[in-house]
NUBAMAR-805285 format. One record per residue (C-alpha): x, y, z; residue in three letters; residue number from 1. Coordinates in pm, 1 decimal, decimal comma. Example, Ala and Ser with C-alpha at 12.3 -4.5 7.8 and 13.67 -1.06 7.14 Angstrom:
         px         py         pz     r     k
     1230,0     -450,0      780,0   ALA     1
     1367,0     -106,0      714,0   SER     2
END
This chain:
         px         py         pz     r     k
    12769,4    15578,4    20160,1   MET     1
    12439,9    15733,8    20271,7   LEU     2
    12439,8    15528,7    20599,4   ALA     3
    12791,5    15636,1    20682,5   VAL     4
    12675,9    16013,3    20608,0   SER     5
    12361,4    15945,5    20840,8   SER     6
    12578,6    15816,7    21105,3   LEU     7
    12830,5    16116,1    21089,7   LEU     8
    12516,4    16356,8    21106,3   LEU     9
    12380,0    16179,2    21405,2   ALA    10
    12732,7    16184,0    21575,2   THR    11
    12772,4    16568,2    21521,8   LEU    12
    12415,0    16643,9    21653,9   VAL    13
    12511,0    16438,3    21956,2   SER    14
    12835,7    16612,4    22018,1   LEU    15
    12650,9    16952,9    21970,4   ALA    16
    12416,6    16828,5    22265,3   VAL    17
    12719,0    16720,5    22476,8   ILE    18
    12864,5    17070,3    22421,2   GLY    19
    12578,6    17215,3    22607,5   TRP    20
    12614,5    16968,7    22895,6   MET    21
    12792,8    17121,7    23209,6   PRO    22
    13137,8    16920,4    23259,0   ARG    23
    13256,2    16842,2    23586,8   PRO    24
    13534,2    17034,1    23709,0   ALA    25
    13884,7    16904,8    23694,7   PRO    26
    13923,1    16684,9    23997,9   PRO    27
    14157,1    16844,0    24269,9   GLN    28
    14183,5    16781,3    24644,3   MET    29
    14311,3    16983,3    24943,0   ARG    30
    14541,7    16806,6    25183,8   LEU    31
    14407,1    16969,3    25499,3   ASP    32
    14063,0    16845,7    25409,2   HIS    33
    14188,5    16508,3    25359,8   ALA    34
    14369,5    16518,9    25708,1   VAL    35
    14019,6    16661,1    25839,2   GLN    36
    13838,0    16351,1    25702,9   VAL    37
    14078,9    16086,3    25847,5   LEU    38
    14035,8    16271,5    26186,0   ARG    39
    13667,2    16254,8    26154,7   GLY    40
    13611,3    16626,1    26138,7   GLU    41
    13467,4    16615,1    25790,3   ARG    42
    13230,4    16399,8    25623,3   ALA    43
    13411,8    16235,1    25310,4   PRO    44
    13104,2    16270,2    25063,8   ALA    45
    13079,2    16636,6    25131,2   ALA    46
    13428,8    16661,4    25031,1   GLU    47
    13391,8    16449,7    24716,3   GLY    48
    13629,3    16176,0    24885,2   MET    49
    13608,6    15808,6    24933,2   LEU    50
    13753,2    15622,7    25226,7   VAL    51
    13815,9    15255,1    25175,3   THR    52
    14013,9    14971,1    25396,1   LEU    53
    14281,4    14787,0    25204,8   ARG    54
    14524,1    14508,1    25292,5   ASP    55
    14823,0    14708,5    25115,9   ALA    56
    14915,8    15072,5    25115,9   PRO    57
    14827,6    15284,9    24800,1   PRO    58
    15065,3    15249,7    24507,1   SER    59
    15173,9    15538,7    24287,4   GLY    60
    15443,5    15794,0    24265,3   HIS    61
    15509,0    15878,5    24637,6   ALA    62
    15554,3    16248,3    24759,5   SER    63
    15797,5    16223,6    25068,5   PRO    64
    15789,0    16586,8    25158,7   TRP    65
    15395,3    16577,8    25163,1   LEU    66
    15393,3    16224,7    25344,3   THR    67
    15598,5    16389,8    25624,3   GLN    68
    15369,2    16670,7    25624,1   LEU    69
    15053,4    16476,0    25671,5   THR    70
    15214,9    16237,8    25939,7   ALA    71
    15304,0    16554,5    26122,9   HIS    72
    14959,0    16687,6    26128,3   GLN    73
    14805,8    16342,0    26216,2   LEU    74
    15065,6    16294,5    26474,3   ALA    75
    15164,9    15944,1    26340,8   LEU    76
    15510,1    15786,6    26232,5   PRO    77
    15586,2    15868,2    25895,2   VAL    78
    15624,1    15489,0    25816,8   GLU    79
    15244,5    15454,9    25888,4   HIS    80
    15153,3    15727,7    25634,7   VAL    81
    15171,9    15720,6    25244,2   ARG    82
    15071,1    15989,1    25012,9   LEU    83
    15099,1    15885,4    24643,6   VAL    84
    15012,4    16075,1    24307,9   TRP    85
    14761,3    15921,3    24081,2   LYS    86
    14950,0    15880,9    23756,2   GLY    87
    15315,5    15984,5    23712,0   ALA    88
    15217,9    16275,9    23487,7   GLY    89
    15043,6    16444,1    23759,1   ASN    90
    15329,6    16403,9    24033,3   ALA    91
    15455,4    16739,0    24129,6   PRO    92
    15796,0    16758,1    24291,1   ASP    93
    15758,8    16908,6    24627,7   ILE    94
    16079,2    17066,5    24779,9   LYS    95
    16109,6    17353,5    25027,5   VAL    96
    16421,2    17576,0    25018,7   TYR    97
    16556,5    17787,1    25293,8   SER    98
    16793,6    18047,0    25186,1   ARG    99
    16858,8    17843,9    24858,3   GLY   100
    16942,9    17519,9    25029,4   THR   101
    16690,9    17239,5    25022,9   PRO   102
    16533,6    17150,4    25381,1   VAL   103
    16466,4    16814,0    25522,1   ASP   104
    16139,3    16834,0    25710,4   ALA   105
    16227,7    16557,7    25965,3   LEU   106
    16546,1    16747,0    26032,9   ALA   107
    16394,9    17078,0    26089,4   ASP   108
    16038,5    17041,7    26230,3   PRO   109
    16013,2    17430,7    26259,1   GLU   110
    16001,9    17459,0    25885,3   VAL   111
    15766,4    17186,7    25855,1   LEU   112
    15528,7    17334,8    26091,3   ARG   113
    15572,2    17680,3    25930,9   ALA   114
    15490,8    17546,2    25573,9   GLN   115
    15247,9    17303,7    25692,4   GLY   116
    14938,3    17536,4    25681,9   LEU   117
    15023,5    17695,6    25324,3   ALA   118
    15087,5    17362,2    25157,3   LEU   119
    14796,5    17177,8    25288,4   ALA   120
    14571,0    17437,6    25200,2   ALA   121
    14660,8    17440,2    24826,1   LEU   122
    14467,9    17246,3    24549,8   GLN   123
    14646,2    16947,4    24449,2   TRP   124
    14595,6    16697,3    24164,7   PRO   125
    14452,2    16382,2    24253,2   LEU   126
    14622,6    16166,1    24518,2   PHE   127
    14551,2    15875,4    24757,8   GLU   128
    14638,3    15906,2    25118,8   LEU   129
    14685,3    15594,3    25328,0   GLY   130
    14724,7    15543,8    25700,7   VAL   131
    14806,4    15202,1    25847,4   GLN   132
    14559,2    15104,4    26145,8   ARG   133
    14652,5    14905,3    26427,9   ALA   134
    14526,0    14594,5    26270,0   ASP   135
    14787,2    14621,0    25994,9   GLY   136
    14521,7    14728,7    25730,0   ARG   137
    14551,1    15067,8    25551,4   TRP   138
    14265,1    15327,1    25564,6   GLN   139
    14293,1    15472,1    25224,3   VAL   140
    14122,1    15806,5    25134,6   LEU   141
    14112,6    15900,8    24755,0   ALA   142
    13885,0    16107,5    24526,2   SER   143
    13534,4    16007,5    24456,7   ASP   144
    13521,0    15982,4    24071,1   GLN   145
    13128,8    15956,5    24089,9   GLY   146
    13090,0    16292,0    23903,7   ASP   147
    13318,4    16207,3    23621,6   VAL   148
    13160,8    15869,1    23565,9   VAL   149
    12803,4    16030,5    23586,6   ALA   150
    12917,1    16274,3    23317,5   TRP   151
    13045,3    15989,7    23111,5   ARG   152
    12740,7    15806,6    23135,4   ARG   153
    12551,8    16122,4    23022,6   GLN   154
    12780,2    16156,7    22720,4   VAL   155
    12714,7    15792,6    22630,3   LEU   156
    12343,9    15841,3    22673,8   LEU   157
    12342,3    16160,1    22478,6   ALA   158
    12524,0    15988,6    22172,1   LEU   159
    12279,8    15680,9    22188,0   LEU   160
    11987,4    15918,7    22217,4   GLY   161
    12097,6    16134,4    21920,6   GLY   162
    12157,3    15852,1    21695,2   THR   163
    11818,5    15673,1    21787,7   LEU   164
    11638,4    16014,1    21743,0   LEU   165
    11802,6    16064,7    21403,2   LEU   166
    11779,5    15712,4    21284,2   ALA   167
    11428,6    15714,8    21126,4   PRO   168
    11512,5    16066,8    20953,5   LEU   169
    11848,3    15936,9    20808,8   THR   170
    11695,6    15614,2    20708,0   ALA   171
    11404,2    15806,5    20524,4   TRP   172
    11646,5    16039,3    20368,4   ALA   173
    11865,5    15741,4    20260,5   ALA   174
    11573,3    15572,4    20091,7   LEU   175
    11440,1    15888,5    19942,3   ARG   176
    11786,0    15957,5    19757,7   ILE   177
    11911,9    15602,8    19721,6   GLY   178
    11614,5    15416,8    19573,5   ARG   179
    11560,7    15669,8    19273,1   PRO   180
    11942,7    15671,0    19228,2   LEU   181
    11931,5    15290,8    19186,4   ARG   182
    11651,9    15305,2    18955,9   ARG   183
    11810,5    15551,2    18750,5   LEU   184
    12144,7    15341,5    18750,7   ALA   185
    11943,6    15026,7    18660,3   ASP   186
    11768,2    15192,6    18370,1   ALA   187
    12085,9    15369,0    18252,9   GLY   188
    12270,2    15050,7    18227,4   ALA   189
    12006,3    14908,9    17981,0   ALA   190
    11983,6    15226,6    17772,5   VAL   191
    12089,7    15202,2    17407,8   THR   192
    12063,5    15470,3    17121,5   LEU   193
    11765,1    15257,1    16988,6   GLN   194
    11557,3    15252,5    17289,2   SER   195
    11288,1    15526,9    17331,3   SER   196
    11181,7    15490,9    17683,0   THR   197
    11310,3    15786,4    17891,4   PRO   198
    11490,9    15722,4    18234,9   LEU   199
    11283,6    15764,3    18556,3   PRO   200
    11290,7    16139,8    18665,7   ASP   201
    11117,7    16088,2    19006,3   ASP   202
    11277,5    16137,2    19366,8   GLY   203
    11454,5    16434,9    19491,7   PRO   204
    11496,4    16761,4    19266,3   ARG   205
    11859,4    16681,7    19216,1   ASP   206
    11770,5    16337,1    19104,0   VAL   207
    11500,2    16472,8    18861,4   GLN   208
    11751,3    16721,1    18724,5   MET   209
    12026,6    16448,0    18665,8   LEU   210
    11781,0    16198,5    18494,7   ALA   211
    11657,5    16478,6    18267,9   LYS   212
    12017,5    16576,0    18176,3   ALA   213
    12084,7    16216,7    18086,2   ILE   214
    11775,4    16183,7    17859,8   ASN   215
    11852,3    16519,1    17692,5   ALA   216
    12203,4    16418,7    17616,7   GLY   217
    12081,0    16062,1    17510,5   ARG   218
    11833,8    16218,5    17261,5   GLU   219
    12112,2    16444,8    17097,6   ARG   220
    12339,9    16164,3    17081,1   LEU   221
    12081,2    15954,5    16902,7   ARG   222
    11982,6    16219,5    16676,0   ASP   223
    12338,3    16271,5    16564,0   GLN   224
    12402,5    15892,4    16514,7   ALA   225
    12076,2    15864,2    16321,5   GLN   226
    12181,8    16156,2    16098,9   ASP   227
    12524,1    16006,2    16020,3   MET   228
    12363,0    15663,2    15963,2   THR   229
    12095,0    15800,4    15736,3   ARG   230
    12360,9    15973,1    15537,6   MET   231
    12573,3    15650,7    15532,3   LEU   232
    12278,1    15452,5    15401,2   ALA   233
    12158,3    15736,5    15147,4   ALA   234
    12510,4    15722,4    14992,2   VAL   235
    12539,5    15343,0    14983,7   ALA   236
    12174,7    15346,2    14827,9   HIS   237
    12270,5    15588,8    14561,1   ASP   238
    12582,0    15414,5    14466,4   LEU   239
    12369,4    15106,1    14333,8   ARG   240
    12246,7    15312,9    14040,3   THR   241
    12593,4    15392,5    13878,0   PRO   242
    12703,5    15021,5    13959,1   LEU   243
    12400,3    14898,7    13783,8   THR   244
    12510,7    15109,7    13472,7   GLY   245
    12859,2    14968,1    13504,7   LEU   246
    12731,9    14601,1    13499,5   ARG   247
    12544,8    14676,0    13182,3   LEU   248
    12842,3    14827,3    12997,0   ARG   249
    13062,5    14553,3    13128,2   ALA   250
    12874,6    14286,9    12916,4   GLU   251
    13003,1    14460,2    12606,8   PHE   252
    13350,4    14445,4    12714,8   ALA   253
    13601,4    14159,7    12607,3   PRO   254
    13527,4    13839,2    12808,5   PRO   255
    13835,6    13857,2    13022,5   ALA   256
    13792,3    14208,9    13120,7   GLN   257
    13401,3    14171,5    13152,0   SER   258
    13457,7    13888,1    13397,8   ALA   259
    13687,7    14095,5    13625,0   ARG   260
    13462,9    14409,0    13602,1   MET   261
    13161,2    14198,5    13710,4   VAL   262
    13338,5    14064,7    14008,0   ALA   263
    13449,5    14383,9    14118,8   ASP   264
    13097,1    14526,0    14092,5   ILE   265
    12952,1    14233,9    14279,9   GLU   266
    13204,6    14271,4    14549,9   ARG   267
    13110,3    14655,1    14563,3   MET   268
    12738,4    14555,3    14576,3   ASN   269
    12822,0    14322,4    14874,6   ALA   270
    13000,7    14604,9    15046,9   MET   271
    12711,1    14822,1    14993,3   ILE   272
    12457,3    14550,9    15117,6   GLU   273
    12680,5    14540,0    15444,8   GLN   274
    12652,0    14910,3    15495,1   VAL   275
    12275,6    14902,1    15449,8   LEU   276
    12250,1    14619,9    15678,9   ASP   277
    12442,8    14795,0    15934,8   TYR   278
    12236,1    15109,3    15891,7   ALA   279
    11913,0    14921,2    15918,6   ARG   280
    12045,7    14776,9    16246,7   GLY   281
    12115,3    15103,9    16402,5   GLU   282
    11807,6    15289,2    16265,1   LEU   283
    11525,6    15047,0    16310,2   GLU   284
    11425,2    14901,2    16651,7   PRO   285
    11419,6    14537,0    16682,6   ALA   286
    11070,7    14367,2    16619,6   SER   287
    11018,6    14090,4    16856,0   MET   288
    10816,1    13807,1    16728,3   LEU   289
    10783,4    13452,1    16809,9   SER   290
    11002,3    13224,7    16594,9   LEU   291
    11159,1    12904,0    16565,6   ASP   292
    11542,4    12955,1    16622,2   MET   293
    11623,2    12596,0    16479,8   ALA   294
    11425,5    12656,5    16162,0   ALA   295
    11598,2    13002,1    16124,7   LEU   296
    11954,1    12863,0    16180,5   LEU   297
    11877,3    12589,7    15910,8   ASP   298
    11756,9    12831,2    15666,5   GLU   299
    12092,9    13022,1    15709,6   CYS   300
    12289,4    12700,9    15675,4   VAL   301
    12126,4    12590,6    15346,8   GLN   302
    12172,5    12919,6    15213,0   SER   303
    12523,6    12904,8    15295,3   ALA   304
    12559,5    12567,9    15126,2   ARG   305
    12401,6    12720,8    14804,6   LEU   306
    12663,5    12970,0    14810,1   ARG   307
    12945,8    12685,4    14818,9   GLY   308
    13013,9    12722,8    15187,2   VAL   309
    13134,7    12383,4    15359,5   ASP   310
    12921,1    12418,7    15659,5   ILE   311
    12826,3    12156,5    15934,2   HIS   312
    12554,8    12215,5    16200,9   SER   313
    12446,6    12029,6    16503,0   GLY   314
    12085,5    12114,7    16510,2   LEU   315
    11806,9    11996,0    16744,0   THR   316
    11434,7    11981,4    16736,6   GLY   317
    11227,4    12296,2    16741,6   PRO   318
    11353,6    12577,1    16961,4   LEU   319
    11069,7    12820,5    17016,2   PRO   320
    11192,6    13181,0    17074,1   TRP   321
    11125,4    13549,2    17078,8   HIS   322
    11328,0    13781,8    16855,6   GLY   323
    11361,0    13959,5    16538,1   ASP   324
    11428,3    13703,7    16253,1   ALA   325
    11581,4    13956,5    16008,4   LEU   326
    11838,5    14067,3    16252,4   LEU   327
    11938,9    13739,2    16357,0   LEU   328
    11940,7    13614,9    16007,9   ARG   329
    12188,6    13931,4    15891,8   ARG   330
    12397,0    13843,1    16196,6   ALA   331
    12449,3    13459,8    16124,8   LEU   332
    12494,7    13511,5    15746,2   ASP   333
    12795,7    13770,6    15842,9   ASN   334
    12942,1    13512,0    16073,3   LEU   335
    12932,7    13222,5    15822,8   ILE   336
    13040,3    13407,0    15543,5   ASP   337
    13357,1    13565,3    15753,7   ASN   338
    13447,8    13212,6    15899,6   ALA   339
    13420,4    13077,8    15532,0   ALA   340
    13631,1    13349,7    15383,1   ARG   341
    13919,1    13298,3    15627,3   TYR   342
    13887,4    12920,7    15732,4   ALA   343
    13693,2    12753,0    15462,2   GLY   344
    13512,0    12506,2    15676,8   THR   345
    13229,9    12629,4    15926,9   VAL   346
    13074,5    12474,3    16217,8   GLU   347
    12750,9    12610,5    16353,9   VAL   348
    12577,9    12470,9    16687,4   GLU   349
    12293,6    12590,7    16901,2   VAL   350
    12158,8    12501,4    17255,6   HIS   351
    11916,6    12603,7    17491,9   ASN   352
    12013,9    12622,0    17874,2   THR   353
    11648,6    12734,0    17995,7   GLY   354
    11726,5    13094,8    18075,1   ASP   355
    11933,9    13175,9    17765,4   ALA   356
    11987,8    13058,9    17396,2   LEU   357
    12354,7    12994,9    17287,5   TRP   358
    12474,4    13013,6    16928,2   LEU   359
    12830,9    12924,6    16836,3   GLU   360
    12990,5    12952,0    16483,6   VAL   361
    13344,8    12819,3    16484,1   ALA   362
    13629,2    12775,9    16245,9   ASP   363
    13980,4    12658,5    16202,2   ARG   364
    14135,1    12967,7    16067,4   GLY   365
    14403,8    13190,7    16184,6   PRO   366
    14199,4    13326,5    16479,6   GLY   367
    14212,9    13691,1    16616,8   ILE   368
    14475,1    13810,3    16873,5   PRO   369
    14323,5    13899,2    17227,4   ASP   370
    14452,3    14263,4    17168,7   GLY   371
    14222,5    14288,1    16850,1   GLU   372
    13901,9    14130,2    16945,3   LYS   373
    13755,9    14449,7    17098,6   ALA   374
    13868,4    14659,2    16828,5   ARG   375
    13703,3    14438,4    16567,1   LEU   376
    13356,6    14469,0    16709,5   LEU   377
    13366,2    14847,1    16625,4   GLN   378
    13210,8    14939,6    16276,3   PRO   379
    13488,7    14964,7    15975,6   PHE   380
    13745,9    14788,8    16145,9   GLN   381
    13925,6    14501,7    15971,5   ARG   382
    14165,0    14231,7    16097,7   HIS   383
    14320,1    14189,0    15753,6   GLU   384
    14495,1    14489,0    15633,7   SER   385
    14612,4    14393,3    15276,2   SER   386
    14252,4    14427,1    15146,9   ARG   387
    14317,9    14166,6    14875,1   ASN   388
    14036,7    14027,0    14675,8   ARG   389
    14001,6    13713,6    14858,3   ALA   390
    13954,0    13858,5    15195,0   THR   391
    13840,4    14218,5    15118,4   GLY   392
    13540,3    14373,2    15297,0   GLY   393
    13416,1    14684,1    15469,6   THR   394
    13484,1    14588,0    15834,8   GLY   395
    13115,0    14589,4    15912,5   LEU   396
    13036,4    14215,2    15956,9   GLY   397
    13116,2    14182,5    16338,3   LEU   398
    12956,9    14523,0    16410,4   ALA   399
    12629,9    14401,2    16243,2   VAL   400
    12647,0    14102,6    16464,7   VAL   401
    12735,1    14309,3    16786,2   GLN   402
    12422,4    14538,5    16707,8   GLY   403
    12194,6    14247,1    16673,9   ALA   404
    12297,4    14082,1    16972,5   VAL   405
    12276,1    14412,3    17169,8   ARG   406
    11913,4    14474,9    17052,3   GLN   407
    11818,0    14123,2    17179,8   HIS   408
    11960,6    14202,9    17527,8   GLY   409
    12245,7    13952,1    17482,7   GLY   410
    12623,6    13941,6    17485,1   GLN   411
    12879,9    13829,8    17222,6   LEU   412
    13244,3    13669,0    17277,7   TRP   413
    13513,8    13624,5    17029,0   LEU   414
    13704,9    13305,5    17179,6   LEU   415
    14013,3    13107,5    17087,9   ASP   416
    13929,5    12761,1    16979,5   ARG   417
    14124,6    12470,8    17127,8   PRO   418
    14325,4    12332,8    16872,6   GLY   419
    14338,7    12657,5    16675,2   GLY   420
    14075,7    12878,0    16515,9   GLY   421
    13792,2    13114,6    16641,4   LEU   422
    13479,8    13058,1    16805,6   VAL   423
    13210,9    13347,3    16803,7   VAL   424
    12960,2    13265,7    17085,4   ARG   425
    12620,7    13464,3    17125,3   MET   426
    12428,2    13453,2    17424,7   GLN   427
    12051,4    13543,4    17396,2   LEU   428
    11834,3    13591,0    17682,5   PRO   429
    11496,2    13373,7    17665,0   VAL   430
    11309,9    13690,7    17769,6   LYS   431
    11433,4    13961,2    17545,3   SER   432
    11371,7    14326,2    17631,2   PRO   433
    11063,7    14473,0    17468,0   GLN   434
END
């Protein structure tokens, strides 16, 4: 875009320069001067004319009346003279009338002589006048277009010169504006509410103002998001105290009612824990440390088996990596629990491609329709609407996973599993952002 604007600027400047250049007058010719040149009484160059020898007569729109007039002035037969207009649009229709009746010049030589001087002295559009010589060749007189050609050459040189003169300036302006904008765009694409690094505000004044406005807007959004998340975490944390009291009272209830009350309290505690996990992930920046991803994943698998989950894992040897172990453990636990809740059996795989680590949690459950996948990655969104005891939840499981993956600079996909089921795939880059 900047290159196009620079080219337009150079063109405008060149056109302004051309506007000051003197333009050649519209080419016109006088018939009497042309006749004098053919007689040798005038020099062709002095009249802006050019005389050439051709094997054929000049071609174009013929003017019979002026041809007859020229033949009369040159004292030659009409068949040995030919006058044609260059371009049909420039061909005037010459007719002489006497008392309202058209006059044939050959039939009335007196009229031809009477009108000859007046018509020959007029300025006519460009024409070519040919006279046949004794050897059969044609001596053709035409306008010398050298001035027009020279002016066109000057126009092209002016355009080229203006472009060359402005090229360094436009290149400097493009770099001056484009480079800070590219840095700002690259930095803005990686900005999250958790990051504290401000966007670069160097470059021209307009770019600096844009960067400062984006930084200020991001700060306000981060403060608002953190205030809402703190409020959510405080409410979830304060609910634990009355739930603890309810659990103590449930022990004195009849056994059947006590079991149901304890189950409801445990489910509420699990929901509160999910809310707190989500709040911690939104408020606390990731703590990137060296760890073994294979060992971390094995801990999650063993913990799931203790909770009664039927889980299978394809773990390899040690996988050194750099990340936040707590965030990743929360994400994996949520994925395993969700898969176990909806499908029963869970399969976990991990492999390293050199530039990224790929984690997959797969199941044979009902899956997720394509239209629901993007929505379910948002907080407090659930796929199952009945909210029964078997599949109830807060709708924060995938949001916690999404937040953990985003803080590690990775990507998350919800994919259909061949044969039925769901595959949650996480791609974590080896060099995670600091």
